[in-house]
C-alpha positions in Angstrom: -108.4 -16.5 -56.8 -112.0 -15.8 -56.2 -113.0 -13.6 -53.2 -114.8 -15.3 -50.4 -118.5 -15.4 -50.9 -120.5 -13.7 -48.2 -123.8 -15.1 -47.2 -126.4 -13.3 -45.0 -124.5 -14.7 -42.0 -125.2 -13.1 -38.7 -122.5 -11.0 -37.0 -121.8 -13.1 -34.0 -119.3 -10.6 -32.6 -122.4 -8.7 -31.3 -123.7 -10.1 -28.0 -127.4 -9.5 -28.9 -127.0 -11.6 -32.1 -125.4 -14.4 -30.0 -128.3 -14.4 -27.6 -130.9 -14.4 -30.4 -129.1 -17.4 -32.0 -129.2 -19.3 -28.7 -132.8 -18.4 -27.8 -134.1 -19.3 -31.3 -132.9 -22.9 -30.8 -135.9 -24.9 -29.5 -134.6 -28.5 -29.5 -131.5 -30.7 -29.7 -132.1 -31.5 -33.4 -132.2 -27.9 -34.3 -129.0 -27.2 -32.3 -127.3 -30.1 -34.1 -128.4 -28.7 -37.5 -126.9 -25.3 -36.5 -123.7 -27.0 -35.4 -123.6 -28.8 -38.7 -124.1 -25.5 -40.6 -121.2 -23.9 -38.7 -119.0 -26.9 -39.2 -119.5 -26.9 -42.9 -118.7 -23.1 -43.1 -115.5 -23.7 -41.1 -114.6 -26.5 -43.5 -115.0 -24.1 -46.5 -112.8 -21.5 -44.9 -110.1 -24.0 -43.9 -110.1 -25.5 -47.3 -109.7 -22.1 -48.9 -106.9 -21.2 -46.5 -105.1 -24.5 -47.2 -105.3 -23.9 -50.9 -104.0 -20.3 -50.6 -101.1 -21.4 -48.4 -100.2 -24.2 -50.9 -100.2 -21.7 -53.7 -98.0 -19.3 -51.7 -95.6 -22.1 -50.6 -95.0 -23.1 -54.2 -93.6 -19.7 -54.8 -91.1 -19.9 -52.0 -87.8 -21.6 -52.1 -87.5 -24.4 -49.6 -84.6 -22.5 -48.0 -86.9 -19.6 -47.0 -87.6 -19.6 -43.2 -91.3 -19.1 -43.9 -91.4 -22.3 -46.0 -91.3 -24.7 -43.0 -93.7 -22.6 -41.0 -96.2 -22.7 -43.8 -95.7 -26.4 -44.3 -96.5 -27.1 -40.6 -99.5 -24.7 -40.7 -100.9 -26.5 -43.7 -100.5 -29.9 -41.9 -102.2 -28.4 -38.8 -105.1 -27.0 -40.9 -105.5 -30.3 -42.6 -105.8 -32.1 -39.3 -108.4 -29.6 -38.2 -110.3 -30.1 -41.5 -110.2 -33.9 -41.0 -111.6 -33.5 -37.5 -114.4 -31.3 -38.8 -115.3 -33.8 -41.4 -115.5 -36.6 -38.8 -117.8 -34.4 -36.7 -119.8 -33.6 -39.8 -120.4 -37.3 -40.5 -121.4 -37.8 -36.9 -123.9 -34.9 -36.9 -125.4 -36.1 -40.2 -125.8 -39.6 -38.8 -127.5 -38.2 -35.6 -129.8 -35.9 -37.6 -130.9 -38.8 -39.8 -131.9 -41.0 -36.9 
């Protein structure tokens, strides 16, 4: 499995970086674009997590207690991924107007 690629993403754990991000947003279109960027990054991470869990679950016997927990987690992550894709479609539509 390939390691996660790291972009020059800001470290949002720092309050000053959060403030800079907010203050650099000048209009609603720019804010929607930033939301779209974050949405797409979340989709990438969720997709990678789902793939990793599916690989791991294939190595477990179905009688293992972790098996059902992982299966449920995969389903929950898939639901979240689907919701992010719906939001992405909405944002793309709004930005193209």
